[in-house]
N, C-alpha and C positions, 0 to 999 in steps of 0.2 A: 504494500500500500504506500503510495507516494504522499508527500506532504501537500500536494496540490488540493485546491478546493474541490469539493464534490460536484459532480455534474448536476445541472438543473433538471427539473422535471421533464421539460420538453426534450432535452438531450437524452435522458434515460429512455423515454418512450420511443423516440425515433430510432435509437439503437436497437431496442427490442423489436421494432417493426422490421428492421433489417436482418433480424435473426442473428444478431451479434450480442456480445456481452453488454448488458445495459450500463455497467460501471465503466469499462474501459473502451468499449466499441470494437474490441478485437475478438478473437476466437481461436480455434473453433469452440463452439458451445454445444453442438449436437453430435450424437453418435449416429442417430438415424432420425427420420422425420418424427417418430414418436418417443424418442428417448434423448434426454439431455446428458451431457458429460457430467461427471461429478464436480468438476471445477473448470473455469475458463482456461483455455489453452494459452492465453496471453498474460492475464494478470493473476490467475490462480484463485479468483473469487469462487467460493463454494456456491454452486447454483441452486442448492436447496438450503433454506435457512435453518433447518434442524428441528423445528417443532413438528410433532406428529400431526398429520393432516394439513400441513402447511399449504399444499397445492390445491386444497379444496377451494381456496380463493380464486385460483386460476380457472377451475372448472365453473365456478359461479359466474365469473366475469365472462367466460365464453358463452355460457347458457344465456346470460342477459343480452349479450350482443346478438346471438342467433335469434332470440325471441323478438328483439327489436327489428331485426332485418325481416323476419317472417311477417310481423304485424304491418310494417310499412309497405312491403310488396303486396301482401294480401289485400290491404285496404286500397292501394293504388290501382290494382288490377280490377277489383270489384267496382270501384268508383268509375273507372274509365269505361267499363263494359256494361254498366247498369243500363237497363233493367234485366239483362239476360247474361249474367256472369258465367264464365265457363267453370262450373263447379268441379268437374272431374279434373280439369287442368290445374285448378287451384289446389285441390287435394293432393294430387300426385306430385305436382311441382313443389309444393311445400315440403312433402316428405323428402324428396330428392335434395332440395336446398338445405334442409336441416341436417341430413346425414352427411352430405358432401361438405357443408360448412363446418360441421364438427370435426371431420377428418382433416380438412385443410387448415382450420384455425387452431388446432391443438398446440403446435410449438409457439405460435404467436401469443396464445393465452398464457402459456407457462412463462415465457420471457416477459410478457407484459405485466403479469402479476409480480414477477421479481422486480421489475422496474418500479412498479407502484410501491412495493414494500421498501425498496432502497431509497425512494424519495422521502419516506417518513422515518426510516430507521437505517441510516448509513451503516455499512459493515464495520465491525470491529477488526482489529489486527488478526485475531485468531480465526477469522472467517476466510483467510487467504491461505492457499497452499502454493508450493513451488509449482509454477507452470510446467505442464508436461507436453 
């Protein structure tokens, strides 16, 4: 951990959206699409903060984003096609959107939750490991 000031909230969030380490902007941080490394390959920040169930926040954040996306698209399509909305298309399109969104958004949600947590609780020195 360097003596530099911690990154701002926007910087943390943008780095997470790039699927990079929210703290340093480096990486690698992923082993695969569905699995993060134990620590950042550049700065050594532990990517899981240690509390049991910590990533439930990531799943909650992802669920909220998907529900918002679903609601906006559903209402927009129903509004645009009223009085005869394509109910079958809305039903199956919603299912596909939610399943694909959950799979695609998974690493973004995990790193986004880490960025959110780092904004409120910067890491202590013992949360860094030697980069591998």
